[in-house]
N, C-alpha and C positions, 0 to 999 in steps of 0.2 A: 854429168862433170860435178864434179863436188873441187871444194877448194876446205880451209882445213881451218878450224875456228879460231876462234879471234882466244887469247892470252888470259884469262879472267881476272890475272892477280899484274902481270906487266905494269913493267913504270908505264905511263905514257908520254907520249912522240909531243915538240911542240905545236905540229900538224893535228892531234886528236886535241890538245886542248883547244887549238883554233877552232876548232868543228864543234867545240862541246862550249863553247863560251857564244858563239854564233847561233848554237839551234838554242839554248838555254834563250838567251834575246829576241833571238827572230816569235818561238811562239811564246812568252813570255808578256807579248807586242799587240799575240790579238784578239786576245779576249776582253777587251774594253769593244776593237769594231765590234766583236762575235755583239754586244749585247746592241751596239748601238741600229744593226740591224733586225733585232726587232720592229715588233709596230705593226705597219700597214703590210709588209708583205710574208706570209710563213713563212715556220722555214725547213719549210719543202722544197716551198718553187726559190726563195733565197738560195741555198747550195746547188738545186741545179740549173741554175747561172751560174754560181762558183765554180762547178762539176762541169757543165759542158765548156769554159774558156780553159778550166787548168786541163781540160784530157784533151783540147785541141793541140792547147800548148805543145804536148808531151809527147805526143805521138809528130805533130813536128820535127821539135829536135831530136825525136828517138828515131827518126828516117831522113833531116839533113845533117847528121853526126854517122849513118849507116849502122845502128845498131839491129838490131834479129829481131824479125816481130814476127816470125813462124816458131811457134811452140806444138809439142803433143799434148793434147787432153788435161795430162796424169799433173800436167805444167796450170793448165788454163783452171786449176782447181786451188793453186797456190792463189793465182790471181781473184780469181772469187771472192776467197776469203778476205782476203788481205783488203779488199775495194769493199766486202758490208763491212770488215770491222774498223778499220783505218780511214772509208772513204764514203761510212754514210752512216750509218750507228753509233758511231762516236763522237761523229759534228751534233749528228740531228737528235741527242740527247741531252750534251752539253746547249747546245739551242735553247731549248726548252728551259733546262736546268734556269738558263740569262734570268726568262722570266721572277724569277725569285729571291736571284739571289745575286748580289754587285760579280763585277773582274773578279779583282782577287782574292775572292770566298773560289768562283770557280773554278781557280789554276791551286788552290789549299787545299779542296776535291779529288782535283788533277794524281796533286802529287804523292799520292797514294799507290801512280802507278810502279812506285819507285819498289812496297814491299811489295806489287803482286807481281810482277814478272818475275822477281827474284826464284818465288817461290812455285809458279805455276814453270818454270824452269830444273827445280827442282822435283819438278811429280812426272813433268817430262824424261828427266837422266832417271829418274828414281834415287835423288844423292842429296845432300842436305844442301842449305845452299853456306856456302863458306862465311865462316865466321862475323871477319872485319864491312863483308856485302848486308849483313844482319844485324849488325851494331851499329852500320849507318844509317839503315834506311829503318831502323825503330828507333834513332834518334830523333831523323826523320819524321818519323807518325809525331813522334813525340813533341815536335815542336812543333807542328798541323797543328796539333789537338793541344797547345796551349794559343795559337792564333782564332782557333776558331771554336776554345770549345764556350769562351763567352757569347758570343752572340748565338750563340745554340742559349747558354741558360738563359738568354734577356727575351730571344724572340719565339724563344720553345717550337709545340711545331705545329703552328698557327700561322697561318698566313700565307703559307703554300712554304716556305719553309723545310717542311718533312717533301715535298715533290720533288725539290731544287737537288734534297739530299741525294735523293733515292736515286731518282734521270742524274744526277753527276758521278753517280758510278755507278751504275753499268755505262756513264762511257766512256770512267776508268777501266771497264772488265773490260771493252770492246775494245779500245787502247792496247791496255794489257796485253790479249788475247794476239791482235794483229800483229801488233810489236816479233810476239815470236813464232808466225807463220814468213815477216821477212825476214826476223836474220833461218829460220828454216829455209828461205828460197835461193840467201847468196849466198849460203855454203851447197847447197847447187851448182852455182856459178851462175844465176839468171842471168842478164844483163839486168841496171839500176831502173837505166829510163824504159826501158822496154815493161821489166814489173810494173814500175810506176803507171806508164799508161794506161796498163791490162786494168791493170787496180781498179782508178777511177773511172775509168769506163765503166767498168762492172757496176762500182760505187756510185752509180752515177745513175747506173740500170733501176737498181734499186729502187733510191729517192725520187726516182721518178716514178717506179709501178706504187709507192709509197701516197705521193700525189694524185694519183690517178683513185687509186681505192679508198683517199678521200674527198675527195670532186673539188679538190681545195681553188680557187680562181690559180687562172700562170701572165702575173702581174710584176709591173717593177713601180716601185718610185723614186721618181725622177729625181727626187730630195740630195744638194753637194753629201747631204750625211748620212744618207745610205749607200748612196753609186762611191762615196772617195773611199766609206766603208768594204763596202764589196772589193773595190781592186786593193786596196790594196789584201786583203785575207785572199787571195783567187793568189797575186804574184812574192806574199812573203811565207806564213805560216806554212799556205798549200803547197804551192811548186818550189820557193828555195827553201822551207822549212823540214818537210819532210825527204828531198834530198839529199840536205844535210842529215835530215835524222840516220834516214836507212846506210848510207859510208859511215858514219861512228856507230851505226851496227854489225858492218861487217869490218869495223879498226880496232873494236873498247868490244864486244859483246855486246846480250843486247839488259844485260842485269848495268850495266855501268851509262850505257848511253842516256837508261829509261833512269837514271835519277836525276837527270836534270831534272827532273819532270820533278821535283821534291825542291830546286833554287828558281823557278819556276814563280815558285806564292814570290819571292823577292820581290824582283821586280818587278811585278804585277801587283803588289799591297803599294808600290810606291806609284805605280802608274791609279790605283786604285783612290790613293789621297790624294792625289792632282783631280782627277778629273770627277771624283764620286764620291769628298768627302768621306774618304774611314778614315778613319779614327785611329792614330796610335794606344798604341797603353802597355803599361809595365808587363800586361804577358803574353800579349802579341813582338813584343821584344824581345825578352826567353823566346820567344817559341819562333822567332828569327836565328837564333842566338844559336840554338839548336839546330835550327836546320843548315848553319853553315857553318854546323863543328864537323856532323853524319858525311854531308860533302867534302872534308877532307878526309876519311876515314872511307869512306867510299872510293874516293881515289885515289887517295895515298898506295902506293905498293909496297911490297913486304924486299926489301934485301936480296930475297931467295925468289925471286916468279921462275911459278908453277905452273903448267898450260894444266888447264880442266874446262868446264864445261859454261860458256857462259849465258 
């Protein structure tokens, strides 16, 4: 079964705006807890604990709400693809990037998904992205450049900054590809709760295999810092955040849903300035202004809405 793809130019309804805002706030709140996870426990093991809990919760929710859990092998390919990209490699690469970059700068790199996803969509549909989306995304990326550029110029590629950048870019590519797969799964009419449950299970299996191959110890840091950040990441970015994000994709399309990643640095940098000592500069302020302008351009609908690829 397939469902119509959402219009890429229709005006956002109040419910869409509420989901969009919730998505931005929830995902933005996850970057600092991610960095608080680093230290005693290897990133692979932190993800194992995170997805053991999240996968159990998702399957329990699917069972309690009577969602379908029997699917054809072809549909499991969608679940596996989403799991490998959205629920394993995406997270793992950003965990490693977090060893070298502040939480705000992680969000800045992640915001490039707003450009990558429309370009991926253009390749898949063999069409050019809508001018409004391109202009808004380019404004957002320019803003990201103003925020991140001075840090790169000051620190250079020494002291691991280049590793953080490359890992973050790899995670962004994984997230973007997984978002495209999620949109395709939605168009096929696959239940979101069941899709998330199986995708998390496949992601967990991959992370577990990586941990076993690397031979890292299965341990827990019993400090309040680690357990508190783990609980936050499970409940909000992993469970609530991705449920909202995938719902948003089904309502407004992958391209516009992904533009929330450009808004995330605004919130994440505010958090970073409070807890990590991020210093605001004229360049950073100009960058944030460009991000906000680009956000209005992408989300604002033209007077005549025409259906098209998301």
